[in-house]
C-alpha positions as a printed Julia matrix, in Angstrom:
358×3 Matrix{Float64}:
  68.76  121.78  90.87
  70.77  123.83  88.37
  74.11  125.08  89.66
  75.77  127.96  87.82
  79.09  129.66  88.51
  79.88  133.25  87.45
  83.26  135.0   87.37
  84.7   138.24  86.05
  88.33  138.26  84.92
  90.91  140.79  83.72
  90.59  144.57  83.94
  87.31  145.89  85.28
  84.99  148.12  83.29
  81.52  149.59  83.31
  78.7   147.14  82.65
  80.09  144.08  84.44
  77.52  144.27  87.23
  74.72  145.06  84.78
  75.63  141.92  82.8
  75.9   139.74  85.91
  72.51  141.04  86.98
  70.89  140.19  83.66
  72.28  136.64  83.68
  71.13  136.02  87.25
  67.68  137.62  87.03
  66.92  135.74  83.8
  67.94  132.41  85.32
  66.01  133.03  88.54
  62.97  133.99  86.46
  63.18  130.79  84.4
  64.15  128.25  87.07
  62.47  130.0   90.03
  63.66  128.08  93.14
  65.39  125.33  91.2
  68.74  127.1   90.75
  71.83  128.02  92.73
  74.26  130.67  91.51
  77.81  130.73  92.85
  79.92  133.85  92.58
  83.57  132.98  91.98
  85.69  135.55  93.82
  88.41  137.52  91.98
  88.16  135.8   88.62
  90.14  132.72  87.65
  92.18  133.03  90.84
  89.04  132.21  92.8
  88.33  129.23  90.6
  91.91  128.01  91.03
  91.98  128.35  94.81
  88.35  127.53  95.51
  87.15  130.96  96.63
  83.43  131.36  96.0
  80.11  132.03  97.68
  76.51  131.06  97.15
  74.69  134.13  95.9
  71.17  135.24  96.78
  68.67  137.01  94.52
  69.14  140.16  96.62
  72.83  140.2   95.69
  71.84  141.11  92.15
  69.5   143.95  93.07
  70.6   147.58  92.81
  73.71  146.86  90.75
  72.55  147.9   87.27
  74.24  151.28  87.59
  77.19  150.25  89.75
  80.68  150.3   88.24
  83.36  147.68  88.82
  82.33  144.12  89.71
  80.66  142.78  92.85
  82.62  139.54  92.38
  86.07  141.12  92.25
  88.56  140.42  89.49
  92.22  139.64  88.85
  94.57  139.19  85.95
  95.69  135.62  85.32
  97.81  135.6   82.13
  96.75  132.91  79.68
 100.37  132.02  78.86
 100.85  130.97  82.51
  97.67  128.92  82.83
  99.45  125.64  82.14
 102.5   126.6   84.22
 102.56  125.14  87.75
 102.81  128.09  90.16
 105.07  128.73  93.16
 102.59  126.85  95.38
 102.89  123.76  93.17
  99.34  124.3   91.95
  98.37  122.98  88.53
  95.97  125.79  87.62
  93.97  123.98  84.95
  93.58  120.86  87.09
  92.57  123.01  90.07
  89.93  124.9   88.08
  88.46  121.64  86.81
  88.47  120.17  90.31
  86.66  123.16  91.82
  84.13  123.19  88.98
  83.33  119.55  89.78
  83.43  120.12  93.53
  80.68  122.71  93.11
  78.84  120.34  90.77
  78.36  123.17  88.3
  76.19  122.74  85.23
  77.84  125.74  83.58
  80.45  128.4   84.23
  79.65  131.93  83.01
  82.78  133.96  82.25
  82.94  137.7   81.64
  86.17  139.08  80.22
  88.41  140.27  77.41
  90.91  138.6   75.11
  92.99  136.69  77.65
  89.87  135.7   79.55
  88.25  134.31  76.4
  91.36  132.24  75.62
  91.2   130.64  79.06
  87.43  130.16  78.67
  88.09  128.27  75.45
  90.78  126.22  77.17
  88.32  125.19  79.89
  85.73  124.38  77.24
  88.24  122.16  75.46
  88.96  120.5   78.81
  85.33  119.41  78.99
  83.71  122.11  81.14
  80.39  123.7   80.15
  81.24  127.34  79.49
  79.32  130.4   78.29
  81.24  133.67  77.98
  80.49  137.37  77.53
  82.63  140.04  75.82
  83.95  142.69  78.21
  86.55  145.35  77.4
  86.8   149.11  77.02
  89.07  148.46  74.02
  86.36  146.86  71.83
  89.06  144.56  70.45
  87.35  141.18  70.81
  87.0   139.22  67.6
  83.52  138.02  66.68
  81.5   140.88  68.17
  80.83  144.34  66.78
  80.69  145.81  70.27
  81.79  144.94  73.79
  80.13  146.27  76.92
  82.23  148.91  78.67
  83.45  150.42  75.42
  80.79  153.1   74.97
  81.08  154.19  78.6
  84.84  154.61  78.17
  84.26  156.55  74.93
  81.95  158.9   76.82
  84.57  159.54  79.51
  87.47  160.02  77.08
  85.33  162.34  74.95
  84.39  164.4   77.99
  88.08  164.8   78.82
  88.76  166.09  75.29
  85.75  168.44  75.54
  87.05  169.9   78.8
  90.59  170.25  77.46
  89.31  172.21  74.45
  88.41  175.22  76.58
  91.75  175.5   78.36
  93.67  174.78  75.15
  91.82  177.61  73.41
  92.26  180.0   76.32
  96.02  179.5   76.56
  96.86  178.8   72.92
  98.42  175.45  73.79
  98.82  172.07  72.17
  97.18  169.4   74.29
  97.71  165.66  74.02
  95.07  163.41  75.58
  96.45  159.91  76.07
  93.67  157.38  75.7
  93.82  153.73  76.81
  94.66  151.17  74.14
  97.98  149.32  74.0
  97.3   147.25  70.89
  94.23  148.73  69.21
  92.87  152.21  68.65
  89.09  151.88  68.66
  88.67  153.92  71.85
  91.02  156.68  70.68
  89.41  156.76  67.24
  85.86  157.1   68.57
  86.76  159.61  71.29
  88.99  161.58  68.92
  86.21  162.0   66.38
  83.55  162.71  69.01
  85.79  165.24  70.75
  86.9   167.06  67.61
  90.59  166.16  67.83
  92.87  167.57  65.13
  95.25  164.61  65.2
  94.48  160.99  66.1
  97.33  158.53  66.62
  96.54  154.82  66.97
  98.68  151.65  67.06
  97.36  150.43  63.71
  98.71  153.47  61.84
 102.37  154.16  62.71
 103.01  157.9   62.68
 105.72  160.24  61.41
 106.38  163.0   63.95
 107.2   165.37  61.1
 103.66  164.96  59.81
 102.22  165.67  63.27
 104.37  168.8   63.65
 103.36  169.93  60.17
  99.69  169.74  61.14
 100.26  171.83  64.28
 102.19  174.46  62.31
  99.52  174.63  59.61
  96.84  175.23  62.24
  98.9   178.06  63.74
  99.45  179.61  60.32
  95.71  179.5   59.61
  95.01  181.48  62.78
  94.1   178.57  65.08
  96.31  178.95  68.11
  95.68  175.54  69.66
  95.68  171.87  68.65
  94.19  168.77  70.2
  95.82  165.35  69.78
  94.08  162.13  70.81
  96.89  159.59  71.23
  96.49  155.9   72.06
  98.93  154.74  74.72
 100.16  152.13  72.24
 100.81  154.56  69.36
 104.18  153.96  67.67
 106.39  155.73  65.17
 107.03  154.38  61.69
 110.63  153.73  62.73
 109.56  151.58  65.68
 106.97  149.74  63.58
 109.7   148.71  61.13
 111.76  147.04  63.86
 111.57  143.34  64.78
 109.19  142.76  67.7
 111.85  142.14  70.36
 113.9   145.13  69.3
 110.79  147.31  69.27
 109.84  146.24  72.81
 113.35  146.99  74.03
 113.28  150.44  72.43
 109.95  151.27  74.07
 111.22  150.05  77.44
 114.29  152.28  77.17
 112.28  155.39  76.21
 113.24  158.31  78.46
 109.63  159.47  78.93
 106.72  158.26  81.09
 104.81  157.38  77.9
 104.73  158.03  74.17
 102.55  161.13  74.66
 105.27  162.91  76.66
 107.79  162.14  73.92
 105.46  163.58  71.29
 104.83  166.65  73.46
 108.56  167.31  73.81
 109.11  166.96  70.07
 106.24  169.31  69.2
 107.39  171.93  71.7
 110.98  171.74  70.45
 109.9   172.09  66.81
 107.24  174.78  67.2
 108.06  176.6   70.43
 104.4   176.2   71.39
 103.57  175.18  74.93
 102.45  171.53  74.85
 100.76  169.64  77.68
  99.74  166.04  78.26
  96.58  164.81  80.0
  96.28  161.13  80.93
  92.78  160.18  82.16
  94.02  156.62  82.76
  91.74  154.42  84.84
  89.02  157.08  84.9
  88.09  155.49  81.58
  87.3   152.19  83.32
  85.4   153.63  86.25
  82.05  154.95  87.23
  78.53  154.05  86.25
  77.86  152.47  82.84
  76.22  154.75  80.3
  72.65  153.94  79.19
  73.89  152.26  76.0
  76.05  149.86  78.01
  73.25  149.16  80.47
  71.02  148.08  77.61
  73.77  146.13  75.82
  74.77  144.37  79.07
  71.16  143.42  79.69
  70.8   142.05  76.15
  74.04  140.09  76.5
  73.15  138.73  79.93
  69.73  137.46  78.91
  71.26  135.79  75.85
  73.81  134.03  78.06
  70.93  132.74  80.19
  69.23  131.41  77.05
  72.4   129.55  76.08
  72.5   127.95  79.53
  68.83  127.0   79.4
  69.29  125.48  75.92
  72.63  123.83  76.88
  74.46  125.62  74.08
  77.84  125.63  75.74
  81.25  126.56  74.38
  80.01  129.88  72.99
  80.53  133.61  73.52
  77.61  136.02  73.33
  78.18  138.65  70.62
  76.63  141.6   68.84
  76.6   141.21  65.05
  74.75  143.68  62.82
  72.93  144.93  65.93
  71.6   141.45  66.72
  72.64  139.55  69.82
  73.89  136.14  68.71
  76.54  133.68  69.84
  79.83  132.58  68.31
  81.94  129.48  69.09
  84.75  130.21  71.52
  87.13  128.17  69.41
  86.57  130.55  66.5
  87.33  133.77  68.38
  89.81  132.91  71.14
  93.21  134.49  70.59
  92.08  136.76  67.74
  92.43  140.53  68.05
  89.98  142.91  66.35
  92.16  145.8   65.19
  91.04  148.95  63.4
  91.28  148.03  59.68
  93.11  150.37  57.33
  89.97  150.75  55.23
  87.74  151.5   58.24
  84.83  153.79  57.43
  85.61  155.73  60.61
  89.16  156.45  59.47
  87.79  157.61  56.12
  85.25  159.8   57.95
  87.96  161.36  60.09
  90.18  162.08  57.1
  87.29  163.65  55.22
  86.92  166.01  58.19
  90.59  166.98  57.97
  91.74  164.94  60.94
  95.25  163.6   60.39
  96.79  160.32  61.56
 100.43  161.32  61.32
 101.07  159.35  58.14
């Protein structure tokens, strides 16, 4: 009897249930009645505290289009995984003990950067692990695409599309703040797809004077509105030049709810043009996965099942050159996939006249 555990960890996103479904249905199809699948509740927390349930085939029906995760999730910071908690629980030892208590043959883990680091840790501790790349940020090293990303792009783009009409009607500057603390893939894609005039991402520190110049030039050319797609982690050139600790302190002391509100104030002060901020926030994580993500999740899930069947543990499923492959966890854990300066997409945007505040 094969015994498989599945957990989802970190922030939720579209496609988690579709991926879980593909893993389970593939394993049930291959092993028929010779398999038990255990759902670990609320991510690593469930594995630490022994919260799980035996799943049934029916549990995986009707969830292809459902957002969120049927297993629940939580954030368990990697840097605290080896720190004994307030309940005197050794987290790593507890996870290993519960894995063995369940007599698991493999643990399937769906998550982003922090999740993959913990997955690699468990693999190094001797557990059989197969992981899948989940994040709306598309910032996981080793894969060209993560599930959840395209759905979030669709939502962020729709927000920009809707803002265009009111911005045009009122002759306003609108800033759409897109998720992305450390990387700008989501803002870059949505900004291009939504026809933004300015795109600000963490990888390219901006000069507010350049942003204001762009807005003024649009006004002078007869265009009475401007659209800015701004990543929540966008930073000025001045902040980027500071040491990390000093930069964090400066951001924490900022007298605005977020960087977008600071930019809006500066534009309005310099141009006199009414400037508004729209923050779609967790809308970008919610709802049904788009068709692309449903297909990608299904491809990823079936590949994870193949890895389990072939006992190819210690790997993450990935998309490379549009082929679903696998990469060793030890090679990707802890690495961030940022938008490179020579990205073709950045070149494309610049050719279209989109500015990055440089």
